[in-house]
Structures are given as C-alpha cells and as structure tokens.
PDB file of N, CA, C, O and CB in Angstrom:
ATOM      1  N   UNK A   1      11.105  41.673 -17.611  1.00  0.00           N
ATOM      2  CA  UNK A   1      11.299  40.572 -18.527  1.00  0.00           C
ATOM      3  C   UNK A   1      11.732  39.311 -17.787  1.00  0.00           C
ATOM      4  O   UNK A   1      11.346  38.211 -18.182  1.00  0.00           O
ATOM      5  CB  UNK A   1      12.322  40.942 -19.582  1.00  0.00           C
ATOM      6  N   UNK A   2      12.531  39.443 -16.714  1.00  0.00           N
ATOM      7  CA  UNK A   2      12.978  38.260 -15.979  1.00  0.00           C
ATOM      8  C   UNK A   2      11.810  37.546 -15.304  1.00  0.00           C
ATOM      9  O   UNK A   2      11.828  36.324 -15.164  1.00  0.00           O
ATOM     10  CB  UNK A   2      14.022  38.649 -14.935  1.00  0.00           C
ATOM     11  N   UNK A   3      10.802  38.300 -14.889  1.00  0.00           N
ATOM     12  CA  UNK A   3       9.632  37.670 -14.284  1.00  0.00           C
ATOM     13  C   UNK A   3       8.910  36.808 -15.311  1.00  0.00           C
ATOM     14  O   UNK A   3       8.442  35.717 -14.986  1.00  0.00           O
ATOM     15  CB  UNK A   3       8.676  38.735 -13.708  1.00  0.00           C
ATOM     16  N   UNK A   4       8.818  37.287 -16.545  1.00  0.00           N
ATOM     17  CA  UNK A   4       8.183  36.502 -17.607  1.00  0.00           C
ATOM     18  C   UNK A   4       9.000  35.264 -17.934  1.00  0.00           C
ATOM     19  O   UNK A   4       8.444  34.191 -18.165  1.00  0.00           O
ATOM     20  CB  UNK A   4       7.997  37.353 -18.865  1.00  0.00           C
ATOM     21  N   UNK A   5      10.312  35.409 -17.955  1.00  0.00           N
ATOM     22  CA  UNK A   5      11.172  34.265 -18.236  1.00  0.00           C
ATOM     23  C   UNK A   5      11.012  33.217 -17.142  1.00  0.00           C
ATOM     24  O   UNK A   5      10.954  32.019 -17.418  1.00  0.00           O
ATOM     25  CB  UNK A   5      12.647  34.703 -18.355  1.00  0.00           C
ATOM     26  N   UNK A   6      10.943  33.675 -15.917  1.00  0.00           N
ATOM     27  CA  UNK A   6      10.755  32.754 -14.807  1.00  0.00           C
ATOM     28  C   UNK A   6       9.409  32.032 -14.934  1.00  0.00           C
ATOM     29  O   UNK A   6       9.310  30.830 -14.685  1.00  0.00           O
ATOM     30  CB  UNK A   6      10.840  33.505 -13.465  1.00  0.00           C
ATOM     31  N   UNK A   7       8.396  32.772 -15.320  1.00  0.00           N
ATOM     32  CA  UNK A   7       7.079  32.184 -15.512  1.00  0.00           C
ATOM     33  C   UNK A   7       7.111  31.166 -16.651  1.00  0.00           C
ATOM     34  O   UNK A   7       6.505  30.099 -16.552  1.00  0.00           O
ATOM     35  CB  UNK A   7       6.038  33.278 -15.798  1.00  0.00           C
ATOM     36  N   UNK A   8       7.813  31.494 -17.723  1.00  0.00           N
ATOM     37  CA  UNK A   8       7.935  30.566 -18.848  1.00  0.00           C
ATOM     38  C   UNK A   8       8.684  29.300 -18.436  1.00  0.00           C
ATOM     39  O   UNK A   8       8.311  28.195 -18.830  1.00  0.00           O
ATOM     40  CB  UNK A   8       8.655  31.245 -20.025  1.00  0.00           C
ATOM     41  N   UNK A   9       9.732  29.467 -17.646  1.00  0.00           N
ATOM     42  CA  UNK A   9      10.481  28.301 -17.161  1.00  0.00           C
ATOM     43  C   UNK A   9       9.600  27.419 -16.276  1.00  0.00           C
ATOM     44  O   UNK A   9       9.624  26.193 -16.378  1.00  0.00           O
ATOM     45  CB  UNK A   9      11.734  28.751 -16.382  1.00  0.00           C
ATOM     46  N   UNK A  10       8.835  28.059 -15.419  1.00  0.00           N
ATOM     47  CA  UNK A  10       7.961  27.308 -14.528  1.00  0.00           C
ATOM     48  C   UNK A  10       6.877  26.581 -15.312  1.00  0.00           C
ATOM     49  O   UNK A  10       6.556  25.430 -15.016  1.00  0.00           O
ATOM     50  CB  UNK A  10       7.330  28.238 -13.493  1.00  0.00           C
ATOM     51  N   UNK A  11       6.311  27.255 -16.318  1.00  0.00           N
ATOM     52  CA  UNK A  11       5.298  26.628 -17.155  1.00  0.00           C
ATOM     53  C   UNK A  11       5.880  25.445 -17.920  1.00  0.00           C
ATOM     54  O   UNK A  11       5.224  24.414 -18.069  1.00  0.00           O
ATOM     55  CB  UNK A  11       4.705  27.648 -18.128  1.00  0.00           C
ATOM     56  N   UNK A  12       7.084  25.590 -18.394  1.00  0.00           N
ATOM     57  CA  UNK A  12       7.755  24.499 -19.100  1.00  0.00           C
ATOM     58  C   UNK A  12       7.956  23.302 -18.171  1.00  0.00           C
ATOM     59  O   UNK A  12       7.768  22.157 -18.583  1.00  0.00           O
ATOM     60  CB  UNK A  12       9.111  24.974 -19.662  1.00  0.00           C
ATOM     61  N   UNK A  13       8.331  23.561 -16.936  1.00  0.00           N
ATOM     62  CA  UNK A  13       8.519  22.481 -15.963  1.00  0.00           C
ATOM     63  C   UNK A  13       7.200  21.758 -15.691  1.00  0.00           C
ATOM     64  O   UNK A  13       7.172  20.533 -15.577  1.00  0.00           O
ATOM     65  CB  UNK A  13       9.100  23.037 -14.647  1.00  0.00           C
ATOM     66  N   UNK A  14       6.117  22.514 -15.589  1.00  0.00           N
ATOM     67  CA  UNK A  14       4.797  21.909 -15.367  1.00  0.00           C
ATOM     68  C   UNK A  14       4.400  21.057 -16.570  1.00  0.00           C
ATOM     69  O   UNK A  14       3.888  19.949 -16.410  1.00  0.00           O
ATOM     70  CB  UNK A  14       3.729  23.002 -15.106  1.00  0.00           C
ATOM     71  N   UNK A  15       4.635  21.574 -17.763  1.00  0.00           N
ATOM     72  CA  UNK A  15       4.310  20.812 -18.972  1.00  0.00           C
ATOM     73  C   UNK A  15       5.104  19.508 -19.030  1.00  0.00           C
ATOM     74  O   UNK A  15       4.558  18.463 -19.382  1.00  0.00           O
ATOM     75  CB  UNK A  15       4.589  21.653 -20.227  1.00  0.00           C
ATOM     76  N   UNK A  16       6.384  19.570 -18.686  1.00  0.00           N
ATOM     77  CA  UNK A  16       7.215  18.361 -18.676  1.00  0.00           C
ATOM     78  C   UNK A  16       6.720  17.354 -17.642  1.00  0.00           C
ATOM     79  O   UNK A  16       6.722  16.148 -17.889  1.00  0.00           O
ATOM     80  CB  UNK A  16       8.677  18.722 -18.392  1.00  0.00           C
ATOM     81  N   UNK A  17       6.299  17.855 -16.490  1.00  0.00           N
ATOM     82  CA  UNK A  17       5.774  16.968 -15.448  1.00  0.00           C
ATOM     83  C   UNK A  17       4.488  16.286 -15.918  1.00  0.00           C
ATOM     84  O   UNK A  17       4.273  15.103 -15.650  1.00  0.00           O
ATOM     85  CB  UNK A  17       5.514  17.757 -14.145  1.00  0.00           C
ATOM     86  N   UNK A  18       3.641  17.029 -16.614  1.00  0.00           N
ATOM     87  CA  UNK A  18       2.398  16.452 -17.133  1.00  0.00           C
ATOM     88  C   UNK A  18       2.698  15.373 -18.160  1.00  0.00           C
ATOM     89  O   UNK A  18       2.062  14.319 -18.159  1.00  0.00           O
ATOM     90  CB  UNK A  18       1.513  17.542 -17.756  1.00  0.00           C
ATOM     91  N   UNK A  19       3.656  15.629 -19.028  1.00  0.00           N
ATOM     92  CA  UNK A  19       4.045  14.631 -20.030  1.00  0.00           C
ATOM     93  C   UNK A  19       4.540  13.359 -19.350  1.00  0.00           C
ATOM     94  O   UNK A  19       4.187  12.253 -19.759  1.00  0.00           O
ATOM     95  CB  UNK A  19       5.136  15.196 -20.967  1.00  0.00           C
ATOM     96  N   UNK A  20       5.356  13.519 -18.316  1.00  0.00           N
ATOM     97  CA  UNK A  20       5.876  12.360 -17.583  1.00  0.00           C
ATOM     98  C   UNK A  20       4.741  11.560 -16.944  1.00  0.00           C
ATOM     99  O   UNK A  20       4.726  10.331 -17.018  1.00  0.00           O
ATOM    100  CB  UNK A  20       6.875  12.813 -16.503  1.00  0.00           C
ATOM    101  N   UNK A  21       3.788  12.258 -16.314  1.00  0.00           N
ATOM    102  CA  UNK A  21       2.659  11.569 -15.687  1.00  0.00           C
ATOM    103  C   UNK A  21       1.805  10.853 -16.724  1.00  0.00           C
ATOM    104  O   UNK A  21       1.344   9.738 -16.483  1.00  0.00           O
ATOM    105  CB  UNK A  21       1.801  12.559 -14.898  1.00  0.00           C
ATOM    106  N   UNK A  22       1.591  11.483 -17.871  1.00  0.00           N
ATOM    107  CA  UNK A  22       0.800  10.844 -18.919  1.00  0.00           C
ATOM    108  C   UNK A  22       1.481   9.573 -19.421  1.00  0.00           C
ATOM    109  O   UNK A  22       0.811   8.583 -19.716  1.00  0.00           O
ATOM    110  CB  UNK A  22       0.572  11.815 -20.083  1.00  0.00           C
ATOM    111  N   UNK A  23       2.793   9.598 -19.518  1.00  0.00           N
ATOM    112  CA  UNK A  23       3.529   8.404 -19.941  1.00  0.00           C
ATOM    113  C   UNK A  23       3.392   7.287 -18.912  1.00  0.00           C
ATOM    114  O   UNK A  23       3.241   6.120 -19.273  1.00  0.00           O
ATOM    115  CB  UNK A  23       5.012   8.737 -20.163  1.00  0.00           C
ATOM    116  N   UNK A  24       3.443   7.645 -17.630  1.00  0.00           N
ATOM    117  CA  UNK A  24       3.308   6.642 -16.582  1.00  0.00           C
ATOM    118  C   UNK A  24       1.907   6.042 -16.570  1.00  0.00           C
ATOM    119  O   UNK A  24       1.747   4.840 -16.360  1.00  0.00           O
ATOM    120  CB  UNK A  24       3.630   7.250 -15.222  1.00  0.00           C
ATOM    121  N   UNK A  25       0.911   6.857 -16.790  1.00  0.00           N
ATOM    122  CA  UNK A  25      -0.474   6.383 -16.786  1.00  0.00           C
ATOM    123  C   UNK A  25      -0.741   5.476 -17.976  1.00  0.00           C
ATOM    124  O   UNK A  25      -1.489   4.505 -17.864  1.00  0.00           O
ATOM    125  CB  UNK A  25      -1.447   7.565 -16.800  1.00  0.00           C
ATOM    126  N   UNK A  26      -0.137   5.784 -19.104  1.00  0.00           N
ATOM    127  CA  UNK A  26      -0.416   5.021 -20.319  1.00  0.00           C
ATOM    128  C   UNK A  26       0.197   3.623 -20.298  1.00  0.00           C
ATOM    129  O   UNK A  26      -0.223   2.758 -21.067  1.00  0.00           O
ATOM    130  CB  UNK A  26       0.094   5.774 -21.519  1.00  0.00           C
ATOM    131  N   UNK A  27       1.175   3.389 -19.436  1.00  0.00           N
ATOM    132  CA  UNK A  27       1.796   2.066 -19.346  1.00  0.00           C
ATOM    133  C   UNK A  27       0.869   1.124 -18.578  1.00  0.00           C
ATOM    134  O   UNK A  27       0.384   1.478 -17.504  1.00  0.00           O
ATOM    135  CB  UNK A  27       3.191   2.150 -18.656  1.00  0.00           C
ATOM    136  N   UNK A  28       0.621  -0.065 -19.114  1.00  0.00           N
ATOM    137  CA  UNK A  28      -0.247  -1.012 -18.399  1.00  0.00           C
ATOM    138  C   UNK A  28       0.433  -1.522 -17.127  1.00  0.00           C
ATOM    139  O   UNK A  28       1.641  -1.757 -17.095  1.00  0.00           O
ATOM    140  CB  UNK A  28      -0.616  -2.201 -19.315  1.00  0.00           C
ATOM    141  N   UNK A  29      -0.369  -1.682 -16.095  1.00  0.00           N
ATOM    142  CA  UNK A  29       0.125  -2.212 -14.831  1.00  0.00           C
ATOM    143  C   UNK A  29       0.075  -3.731 -14.900  1.00  0.00           C
ATOM    144  O   UNK A  29      -1.008  -4.314 -14.935  1.00  0.00           O
ATOM    145  CB  UNK A  29      -0.708  -1.675 -13.624  1.00  0.00           C
ATOM    146  N   UNK A  30       1.225  -4.370 -14.920  1.00  0.00           N
ATOM    147  CA  UNK A  30       1.270  -5.819 -15.060  1.00  0.00           C
ATOM    148  C   UNK A  30       1.075  -6.551 -13.732  1.00  0.00           C
ATOM    149  O   UNK A  30       0.670  -7.714 -13.725  1.00  0.00           O
ATOM    150  CB  UNK A  30       2.582  -6.228 -15.674  1.00  0.00           C
ATOM    151  N   UNK A  31       1.352  -5.897 -12.626  1.00  0.00           N
ATOM    152  CA  UNK A  31       1.246  -6.543 -11.318  1.00  0.00           C
ATOM    153  C   UNK A  31       0.014  -5.990 -10.605  1.00  0.00           C
ATOM    154  O   UNK A  31      -0.134  -4.776 -10.464  1.00  0.00           O
ATOM    155  CB  UNK A  31       2.541  -6.315 -10.463  1.00  0.00           C
ATOM    156  N   UNK A  32      -0.859  -6.876 -10.160  1.00  0.00           N
ATOM    157  CA  UNK A  32      -2.027  -6.401  -9.432  1.00  0.00           C
ATOM    158  C   UNK A  32      -1.674  -6.146  -7.967  1.00  0.00           C
ATOM    159  O   UNK A  32      -0.598  -6.520  -7.503  1.00  0.00           O
ATOM    160  CB  UNK A  32      -3.179  -7.416  -9.540  1.00  0.00           C
ATOM    161  N   UNK A  33      -2.578  -5.517  -7.263  1.00  0.00           N
ATOM    162  CA  UNK A  33      -2.309  -5.096  -5.888  1.00  0.00           C
ATOM    163  C   UNK A  33      -2.061  -6.282  -4.966  1.00  0.00           C
ATOM    164  O   UNK A  33      -1.274  -6.177  -4.026  1.00  0.00           O
ATOM    165  CB  UNK A  33      -3.466  -4.270  -5.358  1.00  0.00           C
ATOM    166  N   UNK A  34      -2.717  -7.400  -5.220  1.00  0.00           N
ATOM    167  CA  UNK A  34      -2.541  -8.561  -4.359  1.00  0.00           C
ATOM    168  C   UNK A  34      -1.128  -9.118  -4.479  1.00  0.00           C
ATOM    169  O   UNK A  34      -0.531  -9.524  -3.482  1.00  0.00           O
ATOM    170  CB  UNK A  34      -3.565  -9.642  -4.704  1.00  0.00           C
ATOM    171  N   UNK A  35      -0.598  -9.137  -5.685  1.00  0.00           N
ATOM    172  CA  UNK A  35       0.768  -9.608  -5.884  1.00  0.00           C
ATOM    173  C   UNK A  35       1.780  -8.661  -5.237  1.00  0.00           C
ATOM    174  O   UNK A  35       2.850  -9.094  -4.809  1.00  0.00           O
ATOM    175  CB  UNK A  35       1.064  -9.755  -7.378  1.00  0.00           C
ATOM    176  N   UNK A  36       1.446  -7.382  -5.166  1.00  0.00           N
ATOM    177  CA  UNK A  36       2.361  -6.414  -4.568  1.00  0.00           C
ATOM    178  C   UNK A  36       2.466  -6.576  -3.054  1.00  0.00           C
ATOM    179  O   UNK A  36       3.530  -6.345  -2.479  1.00  0.00           O
ATOM    180  CB  UNK A  36       1.913  -5.006  -4.902  1.00  0.00           C
ATOM    181  N   UNK A  37       1.362  -6.975  -2.399  1.00  0.00           N
ATOM    182  CA  UNK A  37       1.405  -7.082  -0.937  1.00  0.00           C
ATOM    183  C   UNK A  37       1.680  -8.491  -0.441  1.00  0.00           C
ATOM    184  O   UNK A  37       1.922  -8.695   0.749  1.00  0.00           O
ATOM    185  CB  UNK A  37       0.111  -6.603  -0.355  1.00  0.00           C
ATOM    186  N   UNK A  38       1.646  -9.471  -1.346  1.00  0.00           N
ATOM    187  CA  UNK A  38       1.901 -10.852  -0.944  1.00  0.00           C
ATOM    188  C   UNK A  38       3.291 -10.968  -0.324  1.00  0.00           C
ATOM    189  O   UNK A  38       4.289 -10.575  -0.928  1.00  0.00           O
ATOM    190  CB  UNK A  38       1.766 -11.808  -2.151  1.00  0.00           C
ATOM    191  N   UNK A  39       3.336 -11.508   0.878  1.00  0.00           N
ATOM    192  CA  UNK A  39       4.608 -11.682   1.570  1.00  0.00           C
ATOM    193  C   UNK A  39       5.032 -10.490   2.408  1.00  0.00           C
ATOM    194  O   UNK A  39       6.083 -10.534   3.047  1.00  0.00           O
ATOM    195  CB  UNK A  39       5.667 -11.975   0.583  1.00  0.00           C
ATOM    196  N   UNK A  40       4.242  -9.427   2.420  1.00  0.00           N
ATOM    197  CA  UNK A  40       4.652  -8.239   3.165  1.00  0.00           C
ATOM    198  C   UNK A  40       4.570  -8.442   4.679  1.00  0.00           C
ATOM    199  O   UNK A  40       5.189  -7.691   5.432  1.00  0.00           O
ATOM    200  CB  UNK A  40       3.793  -7.056   2.762  1.00  0.00           C
ATOM    201  N   UNK A  41       3.812  -9.449   5.137  1.00  0.00           N
ATOM    202  CA  UNK A  41       3.721  -9.736   6.569  1.00  0.00           C
ATOM    203  C   UNK A  41       4.513 -10.980   6.947  1.00  0.00           C
ATOM    204  O   UNK A  41       4.339 -11.522   8.038  1.00  0.00           O
ATOM    205  CB  UNK A  41       2.267  -9.907   6.979  1.00  0.00           C
ATOM    206  N   UNK A  42       5.371 -11.425   6.061  1.00  0.00           N
ATOM    207  CA  UNK A  42       6.157 -12.623   6.315  1.00  0.00           C
ATOM    208  C   UNK A  42       7.072 -12.398   7.520  1.00  0.00           C
ATOM    209  O   UNK A  42       7.699 -11.347   7.651  1.00  0.00           O
ATOM    210  CB  UNK A  42       6.984 -13.008   5.065  1.00  0.00           C
ATOM    211  N   UNK A  43       7.137 -13.394   8.388  1.00  0.00           N
ATOM    212  CA  UNK A  43       7.959 -13.360   9.606  1.00  0.00           C
ATOM    213  C   UNK A  43       7.525 -12.261  10.570  1.00  0.00           C
ATOM    214  O   UNK A  43       8.342 -11.753  11.338  1.00  0.00           O
ATOM    215  CB  UNK A  43       9.421 -13.165   9.241  1.00  0.00           C
ATOM    216  N   UNK A  44       6.256 -11.893  10.537  1.00  0.00           N
ATOM    217  CA  UNK A  44       5.714 -10.886  11.449  1.00  0.00           C
ATOM    218  C   UNK A  44       4.907 -11.618  12.515  1.00  0.00           C
ATOM    219  O   UNK A  44       3.827 -12.137  12.234  1.00  0.00           O
ATOM    220  CB  UNK A  44       4.827  -9.826  10.686  1.00  0.00           C
ATOM    221  N   UNK A  45       5.429 -11.659  13.735  1.00  0.00           N
ATOM    222  CA  UNK A  45       4.801 -12.446  14.799  1.00  0.00           C
ATOM    223  C   UNK A  45       3.389 -11.976  15.125  1.00  0.00           C
ATOM    224  O   UNK A  45       2.509 -12.799  15.379  1.00  0.00           O
ATOM    225  CB  UNK A  45       5.649 -12.392  16.046  1.00  0.00           C
ATOM    226  N   UNK A  46       3.165 -10.683  15.122  1.00  0.00           N
ATOM    227  CA  UNK A  46       1.832 -10.170  15.432  1.00  0.00           C
ATOM    228  C   UNK A  46       0.816 -10.636  14.393  1.00  0.00           C
ATOM    229  O   UNK A  46      -0.317 -10.968  14.739  1.00  0.00           O
ATOM    230  CB  UNK A  46       1.850  -8.636  15.506  1.00  0.00           C
ATOM    231  N   UNK A  47       1.208 -10.660  13.146  1.00  0.00           N
ATOM    232  CA  UNK A  47       0.301 -11.116  12.092  1.00  0.00           C
ATOM    233  C   UNK A  47      -0.006 -12.599  12.241  1.00  0.00           C
ATOM    234  O   UNK A  47      -1.145 -13.023  12.047  1.00  0.00           O
ATOM    235  CB  UNK A  47       0.903 -10.839  10.711  1.00  0.00           C
ATOM    236  N   UNK A  48       1.004 -13.383  12.582  1.00  0.00           N
ATOM    237  CA  UNK A  48       0.788 -14.819  12.805  1.00  0.00           C
ATOM    238  C   UNK A  48      -0.182 -15.040  13.961  1.00  0.00           C
ATOM    239  O   UNK A  48      -1.018 -15.942  13.910  1.00  0.00           O
ATOM    240  CB  UNK A  48       2.129 -15.535  13.090  1.00  0.00           C
ATOM    241  N   UNK A  49      -0.072 -14.220  15.000  1.00  0.00           N
ATOM    242  CA  UNK A  49      -0.971 -14.329  16.147  1.00  0.00           C
ATOM    243  C   UNK A  49      -2.406 -13.978  15.743  1.00  0.00           C
ATOM    244  O   UNK A  49      -3.356 -14.633  16.172  1.00  0.00           O
ATOM    245  CB  UNK A  49      -0.497 -13.409  17.292  1.00  0.00           C
ATOM    246  N   UNK A  50      -2.552 -12.961  14.932  1.00  0.00           N
ATOM    247  CA  UNK A  50      -3.878 -12.572  14.451  1.00  0.00           C
ATOM    248  C   UNK A  50      -4.492 -13.695  13.626  1.00  0.00           C
ATOM    249  O   UNK A  50      -5.679 -13.992  13.765  1.00  0.00           O
ATOM    250  CB  UNK A  50      -3.797 -11.278  13.618  1.00  0.00           C
ATOM    251  N   UNK A  51      -3.698 -14.315  12.775  1.00  0.00           N
ATOM    252  CA  UNK A  51      -4.197 -15.441  11.978  1.00  0.00           C
ATOM    253  C   UNK A  51      -4.658 -16.587  12.870  1.00  0.00           C
ATOM    254  O   UNK A  51      -5.682 -17.214  12.601  1.00  0.00           O
ATOM    255  CB  UNK A  51      -3.114 -15.934  11.012  1.00  0.00           C
ATOM    256  N   UNK A  52      -3.903 -16.860  13.933  1.00  0.00           N
ATOM    257  CA  UNK A  52      -4.271 -17.939  14.857  1.00  0.00           C
ATOM    258  C   UNK A  52      -5.589 -17.616  15.557  1.00  0.00           C
ATOM    259  O   UNK A  52      -6.440 -18.493  15.704  1.00  0.00           O
ATOM    260  CB  UNK A  52      -3.154 -18.168  15.901  1.00  0.00           C
ATOM    261  N   UNK A  53      -5.765 -16.367  15.990  1.00  0.00           N
ATOM    262  CA  UNK A  53      -7.027 -15.973  16.617  1.00  0.00           C
ATOM    263  C   UNK A  53      -8.189 -16.123  15.639  1.00  0.00           C
ATOM    264  O   UNK A  53      -9.244 -16.645  15.997  1.00  0.00           O
ATOM    265  CB  UNK A  53      -6.946 -14.525  17.124  1.00  0.00           C
ATOM    266  N   UNK A  54      -7.994 -15.671  14.422  1.00  0.00           N
ATOM    267  CA  UNK A  54      -9.049 -15.784  13.415  1.00  0.00           C
ATOM    268  C   UNK A  54      -9.437 -17.223  13.157  1.00  0.00           C
ATOM    269  O   UNK A  54     -10.620 -17.542  13.043  1.00  0.00           O
ATOM    270  CB  UNK A  54      -8.611 -15.140  12.123  1.00  0.00           C
ATOM    271  N   UNK A  55      -8.452 -18.087  13.066  1.00  0.00           N
ATOM    272  CA  UNK A  55      -8.723 -19.507  12.830  1.00  0.00           C
ATOM    273  C   UNK A  55      -9.459 -20.109  14.025  1.00  0.00           C
ATOM    274  O   UNK A  55     -10.385 -20.899  13.847  1.00  0.00           O
ATOM    275  CB  UNK A  55      -7.409 -20.278  12.564  1.00  0.00           C
ATOM    276  N   UNK A  56      -9.057 -19.743  15.231  1.00  0.00           N
ATOM    277  CA  UNK A  56      -9.720 -20.260  16.432  1.00  0.00           C
ATOM    278  C   UNK A  56     -11.177 -19.811  16.479  1.00  0.00           C
ATOM    279  O   UNK A  56     -12.058 -20.589  16.846  1.00  0.00           O
ATOM    280  CB  UNK A  56      -8.980 -19.794  17.702  1.00  0.00           C
ATOM    281  N   UNK A  57     -11.427 -18.578  16.113  1.00  0.00           N
ATOM    282  CA  UNK A  57     -12.802 -18.073  16.122  1.00  0.00           C
ATOM    283  C   UNK A  57     -13.641 -18.801  15.075  1.00  0.00           C
ATOM    284  O   UNK A  57     -14.777 -19.190  15.346  1.00  0.00           O
ATOM    285  CB  UNK A  57     -12.825 -16.549  15.864  1.00  0.00           C
ATOM    286  N   UNK A  58     -13.084 -18.984  13.885  1.00  0.00           N
ATOM    287  CA  UNK A  58     -13.825 -19.674  12.826  1.00  0.00           C
ATOM    288  C   UNK A  58     -14.136 -21.117  13.204  1.00  0.00           C
ATOM    289  O   UNK A  58     -15.169 -21.654  12.805  1.00  0.00           O
ATOM    290  CB  UNK A  58     -13.036 -19.641  11.521  1.00  0.00           C
ATOM    291  N   UNK A  59     -13.259 -21.741  13.963  1.00  0.00           N
ATOM    292  CA  UNK A  59     -13.460 -23.132  14.364  1.00  0.00           C
ATOM    293  C   UNK A  59     -14.287 -23.238  15.640  1.00  0.00           C
ATOM    294  O   UNK A  59     -14.586 -24.341  16.096  1.00  0.00           O
ATOM    295  CB  UNK A  59     -12.117 -23.821  14.561  1.00  0.00           C
ATOM    296  N   UNK A  60     -14.656 -22.106  16.213  1.00  0.00           N
ATOM    297  CA  UNK A  60     -15.485 -22.112  17.402  1.00  0.00           C
ATOM    298  C   UNK A  60     -14.719 -22.358  18.680  1.00  0.00           C
ATOM    299  O   UNK A  60     -15.318 -22.725  19.690  1.00  0.00           O
ATOM    300  CB  UNK A  60     -16.536 -23.129  17.264  1.00  0.00           C
ATOM    301  N   UNK A  61     -13.422 -22.168  18.668  1.00  0.00           N
ATOM    302  CA  UNK A  61     -12.590 -22.390  19.848  1.00  0.00           C
ATOM    303  C   UNK A  61     -12.564 -21.105  20.677  1.00  0.00           C
ATOM    304  O   UNK A  61     -11.687 -20.258  20.501  1.00  0.00           O
ATOM    305  CB  UNK A  61     -11.141 -22.826  19.443  1.00  0.00           C
ATOM    306  N   UNK A  62     -13.529 -20.972  21.577  1.00  0.00           N
ATOM    307  CA  UNK A  62     -13.612 -19.783  22.414  1.00  0.00           C
ATOM    308  C   UNK A  62     -12.620 -19.824  23.574  1.00  0.00           C
ATOM    309  O   UNK A  62     -12.358 -18.790  24.190  1.00  0.00           O
ATOM    310  CB  UNK A  62     -15.019 -19.624  22.948  1.00  0.00           C
ATOM    311  N   UNK A  63     -12.062 -20.996  23.886  1.00  0.00           N
ATOM    312  CA  UNK A  63     -11.152 -21.112  25.022  1.00  0.00           C
ATOM    313  C   UNK A  63      -9.913 -20.242  24.826  1.00  0.00           C
ATOM    314  O   UNK A  63      -9.381 -19.697  25.794  1.00  0.00           O
ATOM    315  CB  UNK A  63     -10.741 -22.572  25.226  1.00  0.00           C
ATOM    316  N   UNK A  64      -9.457 -20.109  23.606  1.00  0.00           N
ATOM    317  CA  UNK A  64      -8.289 -19.270  23.332  1.00  0.00           C
ATOM    318  C   UNK A  64      -8.581 -17.822  23.690  1.00  0.00           C
ATOM    319  O   UNK A  64      -7.741 -17.141  24.279  1.00  0.00           O
ATOM    320  CB  UNK A  64      -7.873 -19.380  21.856  1.00  0.00           C
ATOM    321  N   UNK A  65      -9.761 -17.356  23.338  1.00  0.00           N
ATOM    322  CA  UNK A  65     -10.134 -15.979  23.642  1.00  0.00           C
ATOM    323  C   UNK A  65     -10.381 -15.792  25.134  1.00  0.00           C
ATOM    324  O   UNK A  65     -10.057 -14.739  25.684  1.00  0.00           O
ATOM    325  CB  UNK A  65     -11.376 -15.578  22.851  1.00  0.00           C
ATOM    326  N   UNK A  66     -10.951 -16.797  25.796  1.00  0.00           N
ATOM    327  CA  UNK A  66     -11.206 -16.704  27.227  1.00  0.00           C
ATOM    328  C   UNK A  66      -9.902 -16.641  28.009  1.00  0.00           C
ATOM    329  O   UNK A  66      -9.820 -15.927  29.008  1.00  0.00           O
ATOM    330  CB  UNK A  66     -12.046 -17.888  27.696  1.00  0.00           C
ATOM    331  N   UNK A  67      -8.884 -17.373  27.576  1.00  0.00           N
ATOM    332  CA  UNK A  67      -7.583 -17.323  28.239  1.00  0.00           C
ATOM    333  C   UNK A  67      -6.969 -15.940  28.133  1.00  0.00           C
ATOM    334  O   UNK A  67      -6.361 -15.460  29.089  1.00  0.00           O
ATOM    335  CB  UNK A  67      -6.639 -18.359  27.643  1.00  0.00           C
ATOM    336  N   UNK A  68      -7.114 -15.299  26.999  1.00  0.00           N
ATOM    337  CA  UNK A  68      -6.580 -13.955  26.811  1.00  0.00           C
ATOM    338  C   UNK A  68      -7.305 -12.952  27.700  1.00  0.00           C
ATOM    339  O   UNK A  68      -6.676 -12.052  28.256  1.00  0.00           O
ATOM    340  CB  UNK A  68      -6.691 -13.536  25.344  1.00  0.00           C
ATOM    341  N   UNK A  69      -8.628 -13.096  27.840  1.00  0.00           N
ATOM    342  CA  UNK A  69      -9.407 -12.189  28.672  1.00  0.00           C
ATOM    343  C   UNK A  69      -9.041 -12.341  30.144  1.00  0.00           C
ATOM    344  O   UNK A  69      -9.074 -11.363  30.892  1.00  0.00           O
ATOM    345  CB  UNK A  69     -10.899 -12.436  28.473  1.00  0.00           C
ATOM    346  N   UNK A  70      -8.693 -13.549  30.570  1.00  0.00           N
ATOM    347  CA  UNK A  70      -8.357 -13.811  31.963  1.00  0.00           C
ATOM    348  C   UNK A  70      -7.026 -13.169  32.345  1.00  0.00           C
ATOM    349  O   UNK A  70      -6.807 -12.844  33.512  1.00  0.00           O
ATOM    350  CB  UNK A  70      -8.306 -15.313  32.219  1.00  0.00           C
ATOM    351  N   UNK A  71      -6.158 -12.989  31.396  1.00  0.00           N
ATOM    352  CA  UNK A  71      -4.833 -12.425  31.703  1.00  0.00           C
ATOM    353  C   UNK A  71      -4.962 -10.982  31.868  1.00  0.00           C
ATOM    354  O   UNK A  71      -3.972 -10.300  32.132  1.00  0.00           O
ATOM    355  CB  UNK A  71      -3.807 -12.734  30.633  1.00  0.00           C
TER     356      UNK A  71
END
C-alpha cells in the first residue's frame, strides 16, 4: 500500500507542476526578447571593439584590419 501512496503522491506532484506550467504559459509576455537583452553588453570592452571593427568594415576602412593582421 505504501508503494501506491508514494505513486499517488508523485502523480499529484506532477499534476501540480503541469498546472503551474499552464498558468505560466497562459500569461501574456509583455517584454519582447530585444528589450530583455538591450544593455546586456553595456561597458563590455570586447563588444565595443567588435562594433568598431564592424563599422570600419562597413565604411571600407581596411587599414584597421591590416594593422591587426600585422601584429
């Protein structure tokens, strides 16, 4: 009988977990993914360097890349 009780307890826990997940899913997400990551690279020197390289490439400034290759 204790094995059945344990199984019933476990099943009840699973049912409660499903109810909780259904409640979370049913709530509308007010913040989109872009708003969640905005500012996550703030004050990150490596990210600033990547942005500078990207801008240099878009502007056709190959000298910046050539200097890096020479080092």
